[in-house]
C-alpha positions in Angstrom: 0.0 0.0 0.0 1.2 3.6 -0.6 2.6 5.0 2.6 3.6 1.6 4.0 6.8 1.5 6.2 8.8 -1.7 6.1 10.5 -2.6 9.4 12.5 -5.6 10.4 11.0 -7.5 13.3 14.3 -8.1 15.2 12.8 -10.9 17.3 9.7 -8.9 18.3 6.4 -10.8 18.2 4.6 -9.0 15.5 1.1 -10.1 14.3 -1.3 -8.9 11.7 -3.5 -6.0 13.0 -1.3 -5.1 15.9 -0.6 -1.4 16.5 2.9 0.1 16.4 4.2 3.4 17.7 6.8 4.7 15.2 7.7 7.5 17.7 9.0 5.0 20.2 9.6 2.1 17.9 7.5 -0.2 20.0 4.6 -2.6 19.7 1.3 -1.7 21.4 -0.1 -5.0 22.8 -3.8 -5.5 23.4 -5.1 -2.8 21.0 -6.3 -3.5 17.5 -8.9 -2.3 14.9 -10.4 -5.8 14.4 -11.2 -8.8 16.4 -8.9 -11.8 15.9 -11.6 -14.0 14.2 -12.2 -11.5 11.5 -8.4 -11.1 11.0 -7.8 -14.8 10.6 -10.8 -15.2 8.3 -9.9 -12.6 5.8 -6.1 -12.6 5.8 -4.2 -13.7 2.7 -1.3 -16.2 2.9 1.1 -16.5 0.0 4.1 -19.0 -0.1 7.4 -17.1 -0.2 10.2 -19.6 -0.4 13.6 -18.0 -0.6 17.0 -18.9 0.7 20.1 -16.8 0.9 23.6 -17.0 2.3 26.1 -14.2 2.8 29.7 -14.1 4.2 31.0 -10.9 5.8 34.4 -10.0 7.3 33.2 -6.6 8.5 32.2 -5.8 12.0 31.2 -2.2 11.6 27.8 -1.0 12.9 26.9 0.2 9.4 27.6 -3.2 7.8 25.8 -5.2 10.5 22.8 -2.9 10.2 22.7 -3.4 6.5 22.9 -7.2 6.8 19.9 -7.1 9.2 18.0 -4.6 7.1 18.1 -2.0 9.9 17.8 1.4 8.3 16.9 4.9 9.2 16.4 6.0 12.8 15.5 2.4 13.8 19.3 1.9 14.1 19.4 4.6 16.8 16.6 3.0 18.6 18.4 -0.3 18.6 21.7 1.3 19.7 20.1 3.2 22.5 18.3 0.1 23.8 14.8 1.4 22.9 14.3 -1.8 20.9 15.0 -5.0 22.8 16.3 -7.4 20.1 16.0 -11.1 20.3 16.8 -14.2 18.4 19.2 -13.7 15.4 19.0 -9.9 16.0 21.2 -10.2 19.1 24.1 -10.4 16.6 23.9 -6.6 16.2 25.2 -6.2 19.8 28.0 -8.7 19.4 31.2 -6.6 18.9 34.8 -7.7 18.4 36.9 -7.6 21.5 40.3 -7.0 19.9 41.8 -5.5 16.8 44.0 -8.6 16.7 40.9 -10.8 16.2 39.8 -12.3 12.9 36.0 -12.4 12.5 34.0 -14.0 9.7 30.2 -14.0 9.8 28.1 -16.5 7.9 24.5 -15.3 7.5 21.7 -17.8 6.6 18.3 -16.4 5.6 15.2 -18.3 4.7 11.6 -17.1 4.1 8.5 -19.4 4.1 5.3 -17.4 3.6 3.8 -13.9 3.5 0.6 -12.9 5.3 -1.3 -9.6 4.5 -4.6 -7.9 5.1 -6.9 -7.3 2.2 -8.0 -3.8 1.2 -11.4 -4.5 2.7 -9.8 -4.4 6.1 -8.8 -0.8 5.6 -12.4 0.3 5.0 -13.9 2.4 7.8 -16.9 0.1 7.9 -14.7 -2.8 8.9 -13.2 -1.2 12.0 -14.6 -2.6 15.2 -12.6 -0.7 17.8 -12.5 2.9 16.5 -11.5 4.2 20.0 -8.0 3.3 18.9 -7.8 6.5 16.9 -8.3 8.6 20.0 -5.8 6.7 22.2 -2.7 8.5 21.0 -0.8 5.2 21.7 -0.1 3.9 18.2 0.8 5.6 14.9 0.7 2.6 12.5 -1.0 -0.8 12.1 0.6 -4.0 10.9 -0.9 -4.9 7.5 1.6 -7.6 6.3 4.1 -10.0 7.8 6.9 -12.0 6.1 7.8 -15.2 8.0 10.9 -17.3 8.0 14.1 -17.4 10.0 17.6 -15.9 10.1 20.8 -17.2 11.6 24.3 -15.6 12.0 27.2 -17.9 12.6 30.1 -15.8 13.9 33.5 -17.3 13.6 36.3 -15.7 15.7 40.0 -16.4 16.1 42.8 -14.5 17.8 45.7 -13.8 15.5 49.3 -14.4 16.2 51.7 -11.5 15.9 53.2 -12.8 12.7 49.8 -13.5 11.0 48.1 -11.2 8.5 44.3 -10.8 9.0 43.5 -10.7 5.3 45.4 -14.0 4.6 43.7 -15.8 7.5 40.3 -14.6 6.5 41.0 -15.4 2.8 41.9 -19.0 3.7 38.8 -19.4 5.9 36.5 -18.1 3.1 38.2 -20.4 0.7 37.3 -23.3 3.0 33.7 -22.1 2.9 33.7 -22.1 -0.9 34.7 -25.8 -0.9 31.5 -26.7 1.0 28.9 -27.6 -1.6 26.3 -25.5 0.1 28.2 -22.2 -0.4 26.1 -19.7 -2.3 23.2 -22.0 -3.0 20.2 -23.5 -1.3 20.9 -25.9 1.5 17.7 -27.8 1.1 19.6 -30.9 0.2 22.1 -30.5 3.0 25.8 -29.7 2.9 28.8 -31.9 2.5 32.0 -31.3 4.4 34.9 -31.7 2.0 37.9 -30.0 3.4 41.5 -30.9 2.8 44.1 -31.0 5.5 45.2 -27.3 5.1 41.7 -26.1 5.1 40.9 -28.1 8.2 44.0 -26.7 9.9 42.7 -23.2 9.2 39.1 -23.8 10.3 39.9 -25.7 13.5 41.4 -22.5 15.0 38.1 -20.7 14.8 35.5 -20.7 17.5 31.8 -20.2 16.7 28.9 -18.2 18.2 25.4 -18.8 17.0 22.6 -16.2 16.8 19.5 -17.5 15.3 15.7 -17.8 15.2 16.0 -21.6 15.5 15.8 -23.8 18.5 19.0 -25.8 18.4 19.6 -29.2 20.1 23.0 -28.0 21.0 25.1 -24.8 20.5 28.0 -25.1 18.1 31.4 -24.0 19.3 33.7 -25.2 16.4 33.6 -24.9 12.7 32.7 -28.5 12.2 29.9 -28.3 14.8 28.6 -25.1 13.1 28.5 -26.8 9.7 26.6 -29.8 11.2 24.0 -27.4 12.6 24.0 -25.4 9.4 23.0 -28.5 7.4 20.0 -29.0 9.6 18.6 -25.4 9.6 16.0 -25.9 6.8 14.5 -28.9 8.5 14.2 -27.0 11.8 11.5 -24.8 10.5 9.1 -27.8 10.6 6.4 -28.9 8.2 5.1 -26.0 6.1 7.3 -23.6 8.1 5.2 -23.9 11.3 8.3 -22.8 13.4 8.9 -19.7 11.3 9.0 -16.4 13.0 8.1 -12.8 11.8 11.1 -11.4 9.9 9.7 -8.2 8.4 6.5 -6.2 8.7 4.6 -3.6 6.6 3.1 -0.8 8.7 0.3 1.5 7.5 -0.2 5.0 9.1 -3.3 5.3 11.2 -3.5 9.0 10.3 -4.4 7.9 6.7 -7.4 6.0 8.1 -8.5 8.7 10.5 -7.1 12.2 10.8 -7.6 12.1 14.6 -5.0 9.3 15.0 -1.5 10.0 16.4 1.2 10.3 13.8 4.9 10.4 13.5 5.6 14.1 12.6 9.1 13.7 11.4 11.9 11.2 11.2 15.6 11.8 12.0 17.7 13.0 9.1 20.1 10.6 7.6 23.1 12.9 8.3 22.3 12.9 12.0 21.8 9.2 12.1 25.2 8.7 10.5 26.8 11.2 12.9 25.5 9.5 16.0 26.4 6.1 14.7 30.0 7.3 14.0 30.3 8.6 17.5 29.2 5.2 19.0 31.5 3.4 16.6 34.5 5.5 17.7 33.7 4.9 21.4 33.5 1.1 20.6 36.8 1.2 18.8 38.4 3.0 21.8 37.2 0.2 24.1 38.6 -2.4 21.7 42.0 -0.7 21.6 42.0 -0.6 25.4 41.3 -4.3 25.4 44.4 -4.8 23.3 46.5 -2.6 25.6 45.2 -4.3 28.7 46.7 -7.6 27.6 49.9 -6.1 26.3 53.3 -6.9 27.9 53.4 -3.5 29.5 50.0 -3.9 31.2 50.9 -7.4 32.4 54.2 -6.2 33.9 53.1 -2.9 35.4 49.8 -2.7 37.4 49.9 1.1 37.2 49.8 1.0 33.4 47.1 -1.6 33.4 45.0 0.4 35.8 45.0 3.6 33.7 44.0 1.6 30.6 41.1 0.0 32.5 40.0 3.3 33.9 39.8 4.8 30.5 37.9 1.8 29.1 35.3 1.9 31.9 34.8 5.7 31.6 34.4 5.3 27.8 31.7 2.7 28.4 29.9 4.7 31.1 30.0 7.8 28.9 28.7 5.8 25.8 25.8 4.4 27.8 24.9 7.9 29.2 25.1 9.4 25.7 22.9 6.6 24.2 20.4 7.1 27.0 20.1 10.8 26.1 19.8 9.9 22.4 17.0 7.4 23.2 15.1 10.0 25.2 15.3 12.5 22.4 14.1 10.2 19.6 10.4 10.0 20.4 10.3 13.7 21.2 11.7 14.6 17.9 9.6 12.1 16.0 6.5 13.3 17.8 7.2 17.0 17.0 7.8 18.0 20.7 11.5 18.7 20.1 13.6 19.8 17.2 16.6 18.0 15.6 18.8 20.8 16.8 18.6 19.2 20.3 20.3 16.2 18.9 22.8 18.4 17.1 23.6 20.2 20.4 24.2 16.8 22.0 26.7 15.9 19.3 28.3 19.3 19.7 28.8 18.8 23.4 30.4 15.4 22.7 32.9 16.9 20.3 33.8 19.5 22.9 34.3 16.8 25.6 37.4 14.8 26.4 35.6 11.8 24.8 35.9 13.2 21.3 37.5 10.8 18.9 40.4 13.1 18.4 41.5 13.2 22.0 40.7 9.6 22.8 42.7 8.5 19.7 45.6 10.7 20.8 45.6 9.3 24.4 45.4 5.7 23.3 48.2 6.3 20.7 50.4 7.8 23.5 49.8 4.7 25.6 50.5 2.4 22.7 53.9 4.2 22.2 54.7 3.9 25.9 53.7 0.2 25.9 56.1 -0.4 22.9 59.0 1.3 24.7 58.4 -0.5 27.9 58.2 -3.8 26.1 61.5 -3.0 24.3 63.2 -2.2 27.6 61.9 -5.5 29.2 63.3 -7.4 26.3 66.7 -5.7 26.6 66.6 -6.3 30.4 65.8 -10.0 29.6 62.9 -9.7 32.0 59.6 -11.3 31.1 56.5 -9.5 32.4 55.8 -12.0 35.2 59.3 -11.4 36.5 58.8 -7.7 37.1 58.6 -7.3 40.9 55.6 -5.7 42.4 57.4 -5.5 45.7 61.0 -6.2 46.8 60.1 -7.4 50.2 60.4 -11.1 49.3 63.7 -10.6 47.6 65.6 -10.0 50.9 64.8 -13.5 52.2 67.3 -14.9 49.7 69.8 -12.1 49.2 71.6 -9.3 51.0 71.9 -6.6 48.4 69.4 -5.6 45.7 70.1 -3.6 42.6 66.8 -2.4 40.9 66.2 -1.1 37.4 63.3 1.1 38.4 60.7 2.5 36.0 59.9 5.7 37.8 57.1 7.4 35.8 54.4 4.8 35.5 52.6 6.0 38.6 52.9 9.6 37.5 49.5 11.3 37.6 47.8 11.6 34.2 46.1 15.1 34.1 44.0 14.2 31.0 42.7 10.9 32.6 41.9 12.8 35.8 40.0 15.4 33.8 38.1 12.7 31.9 37.2 10.9 35.2 36.0 14.2 36.8 34.0 15.0 33.6 31.9 11.8 33.9 31.7 11.8 37.7 30.2 15.3 37.8 26.6 14.9 39.2 25.2 18.3 38.3 23.8 19.3 35.0 26.8 21.6 34.4 29.8 19.8 33.1 33.1 19.7 35.0 34.6 23.1 34.8 38.2 22.3 35.8 41.2 23.2 33.7 40.9 21.5 30.3 43.8 19.0 29.9 45.2 17.6 26.8 46.7 14.1 26.4 50.4 14.1 27.2 53.1 11.5 27.7 55.7 11.2 30.4 57.9 9.7 27.8 59.6 12.8 26.3 62.7 12.7 24.2 64.9 13.6 27.1 63.3 11.0 29.4 63.8 8.3 26.7 67.5 9.2 26.4 67.9 9.1 30.2 66.2 5.6 30.3 68.6 4.3 27.6 71.6 5.4 29.5 70.3 3.9 32.7 69.6 0.6 30.9 73.2 0.5 29.6 74.6 1.2 33.1 72.3 -1.4 34.7 73.3 -4.1 32.2 76.9 -3.2 32.7 76.6 -3.6 36.5 74.8 -6.9 36.1 77.3 -8.4 33.7 80.3 -7.4 35.9 78.8 -8.8 39.1 80.4 -11.8 40.7 78.6 -11.8 44.0 76.0 -14.3 45.0 74.6 -12.0 47.6 73.5 -9.3 45.1 70.3 -9.7 43.1 69.4 -7.6 40.0 65.7 -7.1 39.5 63.2 -4.9 37.7 60.5 -2.9 39.5 58.2 0.1 39.1 58.2 2.8 41.7 57.3 6.5 41.4 60.3 8.8 41.6 59.6 12.4 40.5 63.2 13.4 40.8 64.4 10.8 38.3 61.8 10.6 35.5 61.8 7.6 33.3 64.1 5.2 35.1 66.9 5.0 37.6 68.9 2.4 39.5 67.8 2.0 43.1 70.1 0.3 45.7 68.8 -1.6 48.7 70.4 -3.4 51.6 68.5 -5.9 53.7 69.7 -4.4 56.9 68.9 -0.8 56.0 65.6 1.0 55.6 67.2 3.8 53.4 67.4 3.5 49.7 69.8 5.1 47.3 69.3 6.2 43.7 72.6 5.2 42.2 74.5 7.7 40.0 77.8 6.3 38.6 81.1 8.0 39.7 82.3 10.5 37.2 85.6 10.0 35.5 88.3 11.9 37.4 89.7 15.0 35.8 93.2 14.0 36.7 94.9 11.4 38.9 98.4 11.0 40.3 100.2 7.9 41.5 101.3 7.9 45.1 103.2 5.2 47.0 103.8 2.0 45.1 104.7 -1.3 46.8 104.8 -4.9 45.8 101.2 -5.4 47.1 99.5 -2.0 46.9 99.3 1.2 45.0 98.0 4.6 46.1 96.3 6.8 43.6 95.2 10.4 44.2 91.9 11.0 42.5 89.5 13.9 42.0 86.2 13.5 43.8 83.4 11.6 42.1 80.0 13.1 41.2 78.7 15.1 44.1 75.3 13.5 44.0 76.9 10.1 44.4 79.5 10.8 47.1 77.2 12.7 49.4 75.3 9.5 49.9 76.9 6.5 51.6 77.0 3.4 49.5 77.8 -0.2 49.8 77.0 -1.7 46.5 78.6 -4.1 44.1 80.1 -2.2 41.3 83.1 -2.0 39.0 84.6 1.5 38.5 85.7 1.4 34.9 88.5 3.9 35.2 90.3 1.8 37.9 91.0 -0.8 35.4 93.7 1.5 34.0 95.7 1.2 37.2 95.2 -2.3 38.6 95.4 -5.9 37.4 92.8 -8.6 38.0 94.6 -10.0 41.0 93.6 -9.5 44.6 95.2 -6.1 45.2 94.3 -3.6 47.9 94.1 -0.1 46.5 93.9 3.1 48.5 93.0 6.4 47.0 92.8 9.9 48.4 90.1 12.2 47.2 91.3 15.8 46.6 89.5 17.1 49.7 91.3 20.4 49.5 89.8 21.1 46.1 86.4 19.8 47.1 85.0 22.0 50.0 81.5 20.8 49.2 82.4 17.3 50.6 84.4 17.9 53.8 83.3 14.6 55.4 85.1 12.3 53.1 88.1 10.6 54.6 91.4 10.7 52.8 91.8 6.9 52.8 89.0 4.8 51.2 89.6 1.2 50.6 88.6 -0.7 47.5 88.7 -4.5 47.6 88.9 -5.1 43.9 88.5 -8.9 44.2 85.1 -8.5 45.9 84.1 -5.7 43.5 82.8 -3.6 46.3 82.9 0.2 46.8 83.0 1.2 50.4 82.6 4.8 51.5 82.7 6.0 55.0 81.8 9.3 56.6 83.8 11.0 59.3 82.1 8.8 62.0 83.5 5.7 60.4 80.1 4.1 60.2 79.8 1.6 57.4 76.7 1.6 55.2 
């Protein structure tokens, strides 16, 4: 009929003669223009046998909506939860969890018959319940229903780092083509004819089934899915008695009676696309957070993992809040109570928020770069993620001294993340008015250079160590004074910790007394930041190798105290036991640290 609107059922229990409210995209149960006996007596039933199969590798909202015939503002109603989908339509809400995931969807569609009202039903004389026109509850009446069933078989597989998604998906689709049912009716069943290579590909995929069929068992593998797939036509029963409504035709009540409620306007396509794109970008942000949450950096460092999880949660909370507002605006705009500009303003506020795609993409990109650097450092430290210490307390049970390569900036506050959290936690109608922060990384060029130098020094200390009482570990601890990384020194008997800075190369040195068993060298003072702290740490001073052999020689050196008034407490004689590779510095009290 002219003016009919075609709507997918999406698992909703449509029947001929039911009322529908296009403003809210919902069925109106219990109200009709005709009694059931009259409907059943005068309806027409036409066989409509049709079978179709499609394969898709896309998981975008747009492509999923197209495969389910969801068009117009109905897509916004589904996204916002105004339409509760069921059966095969649940596929719309199934999203990928990772960008490193290969997904292939096999759609099976079959129609059985078509029911519709005759034109006689639309004659005013045939209406039995005319009070419907005064109820303001429904805007349309169901005049035709297409019956059948849909099924979506979603195959997923996590990709290895060395695998290309297009190659894996191409191999899987090739296996589908070798099944005799591919692209044609499966009335006669399907035969599984896969070679060893194809079987190796398909065995790695898991399966999730969304359908309008009642299955004896849910398939989890490709082989199980194909076994179910072969049985789908028979599951509809004799003459399609188990078929469900797939699509309905709706006729405006206002064309039957001018007093009836009507849908004043629909949402423009440009706005529908804009809202859909916003939700897609928020979904993608959550997916990228999922990837970062299982990355080496997140597994090794709880602080990094926590920030990723916080952003993911806030993105989801914000998305749900945004969709709730969209859902509340839809019936008001369709009913003429609000204008489209209210939805435009909502999108404008989104673009001005920290959840805009630009800022979220920037923050996640920063975290990905940080994760790559952290992973690279752990590889060079030969430290797997599980071996990164969360606490050094247990280490002292087995060793006396601990040398820590310490990542110092992972616990550093993130102003943008804090701003984002406050933005969503604000209870009042006015948004958070704190200082607007932009995504920034602690990993600047200078910090990166400092970390590389620290890594080289740490690995040098580790390779030169010969003591069984010294343990070299990797930890994360916030240290604002040493951004990026530093080497921390711990002794089991001391509560104090020291950030190690290597002694500087002396400006000049002179040889003092030389005997058969010792040599005295007069050296310039080491780096002030090192000598002003008392150390007892296994270490090899590279420049000493110029003056001593590898034998067990006692060496004494005298710092040039006269030329170093900033360090008056250093004794003139400090002993280095080269064989034990130990630097011992004493202050004027003679206390050993």
